C-alpha positions in Angstrom: 0.1 -0.1 0.0 3.0 2.4 0.8 4.5 1.8 -2.5 1.1 2.8 -4.3 1.1 6.1 -2.4 4.6 7.0 -3.3 3.9 6.2 -6.9 0.8 8.4 -6.9 2.8 11.1 -5.0 5.4 10.9 -7.9 3.0 11.1 -10.7 1.3 14.0 -8.9 4.5 15.7 -8.4 5.6 15.1 -12.0 2.6 16.8 -13.1 3.0 19.9 -11.3 6.7 20.1 -12.5 5.7 19.7 -16.0 3.0 22.2 -15.9 5.1 24.7 -14.6 8.0 23.8 -16.9 6.1 24.8 -20.2 6.8 28.4 -19.7 8.1 29.8 -23.1 10.7 32.4 -24.0 9.1 34.2 -26.8 11.4 36.5 -29.2 9.3 39.5 -29.9 8.9 39.9 -33.6 10.1 36.2 -34.4 13.2 35.8 -36.4 13.1 39.6 -37.3 13.2 40.7 -33.6 12.5 44.2 -32.4 12.8 46.0 -35.4 10.9 48.7 -37.5 10.4 46.3 -40.5 8.5 43.8 -38.3 4.6 43.6 -38.4 4.2 43.2 -34.4 0.3 43.2 -34.8 0.5 40.1 -36.9 3.1 38.4 -34.9 1.3 39.0 -31.6 -1.9 37.9 -33.0 -0.4 34.6 -33.9 1.0 34.0 -30.3 -0.7 32.7 -27.2 0.8 34.5 -24.2 0.6 32.8 -20.8 1.5 33.8 -17.2 4.9 32.8 -16.5 6.3 33.2 -20.3 9.1 35.6 -20.9 9.4 38.2 -23.8 12.7 38.7 -25.2 13.3 42.0 -27.0 16.2 41.5 -29.6 17.6 44.5 -31.2 20.7 46.6 -31.9 21.5 48.5 -28.7 21.7 52.2 -29.2 19.4 52.0 -32.1 16.2 51.0 -30.4 15.0 50.5 -26.7 11.9 49.1 -25.1 9.4 51.3 -23.2 6.5 49.8 -21.4 3.5 52.0 -21.5 0.9 52.5 -18.8 -2.4 52.1 -20.9 -4.0 51.4 -24.4 -4.5 55.5 -24.8 -0.6 55.8 -24.4 0.1 53.3 -26.7 -2.4 54.4 -29.5 -0.9 57.9 -29.3 2.7 56.8 -28.7 2.8 58.8 -25.6 6.1 57.8 -23.9 5.8 60.4 -21.1 4.4 58.1 -18.6 6.4 55.2 -19.2 6.3 52.4 -16.7 9.8 50.9 -17.4 12.5 51.5 -19.9 15.2 48.9 -21.3 18.1 49.5 -23.6 20.4 46.4 -23.5 19.6 45.0 -26.8 18.7 41.8 -25.3 15.9 42.5 -22.9 13.7 40.2 -21.0 10.1 40.9 -19.6 8.5 38.1 -17.7 4.7 37.8 -17.8 4.0 37.4 -14.3 0.1 38.0 -14.5 -2.7 37.9 -16.7 -3.7 41.2 -18.4 -2.8 43.4 -21.4 0.7 45.1 -21.5 1.9 47.6 -24.0 5.4 48.1 -25.3 7.1 50.5 -28.0 10.6 51.7 -29.1 11.8 54.7 -27.3 13.7 56.0 -30.3 12.2 59.1 -31.6 9.6 58.5 -34.3 9.8 54.5 -34.2 6.6 54.0 -32.1 4.7 56.2 -34.6 6.2 53.9 -37.7 4.5 50.9 -35.8 7.4 49.8 -33.6 5.0 48.7 -30.9 3.3 45.8 -29.4 0.2 45.0 -27.3 0.6 41.8 -25.4 -2.3 40.0 -23.9 -1.6 37.4 -21.3 -3.9 34.8 -20.2 -3.7 32.6 -17.1 -1.6 29.6 -17.7 -4.5 27.0 -17.2 -6.4 28.7 -20.4 -6.9 26.3 -23.5 -4.5 27.2 -26.1 -5.9 28.8 -29.2 -5.7 27.4 -32.9 -3.1 30.1 -33.5 -0.8 29.2 -30.9 -1.2 25.4 -31.7 -0.2 25.8 -35.1 3.5 26.2 -36.3 4.4 29.0 -38.7 7.2 31.1 -39.7 6.0 33.8 -37.2 6.3 31.5 -34.4 8.3 33.3 -31.8 11.2 30.8 -31.1 11.6 27.3 -32.5 14.1 26.7 -29.6 11.3 27.2 -26.9 9.3 24.5 -28.8 12.4 22.2 -28.9 13.2 23.1 -24.9 9.6 22.2 -24.2 9.8 18.7 -26.0 13.2 17.9 -24.3 11.6 19.1 -20.8 8.8 16.7 -21.5 11.0 14.0 -22.4 13.4 14.4 -19.5 10.5 14.5 -17.1 8.6 11.4 -18.5 12.0 9.6 -18.5 12.7 10.3 -15.0 9.2 9.5 -14.0 9.4 6.2 -15.7 12.5 5.4 -13.9 11.2 6.4 -10.6 7.9 4.1 -11.1 10.4 1.1 -12.2 12.5 1.5 -9.4 9.8 1.8 -7.0 8.1 -1.3 -8.3 11.4 -3.3 -8.0 12.0 -2.4 -4.3 
């Protein structure tokens, strides 16, 4: 009886680990990155952003920056005056820590007005995936994050299988 409880506990624990292990690291703009030539509306609409995911803004430092705007009004009018945060490393990471909508724009003069801005709507990690996020397309944020998820799943399942086998032997 004790062995069954142990196996059940391992299964529950593994389920919790894999659920939390599926946070994605999404490169904003996909392969083009944070650049004026990127269609951020199309890119963002093809993604499913979940709590725990991370946005990575990749760009030439000194040429661009990332400014988080406080609301949709500031986003639409490119009003950078009330910015919540500003980053300029060229490889900036923003964690999506709660559900809701966040707004980002380039802080370089004129770039936001030329469309270098993105609206990110984050959903709770338990929300079902949409068809757009389930499909693979050239606008996907990061093929590496998909590979990482597959590797993580494989490792967790292999460890779980080994644990169950060891517990059944002893």
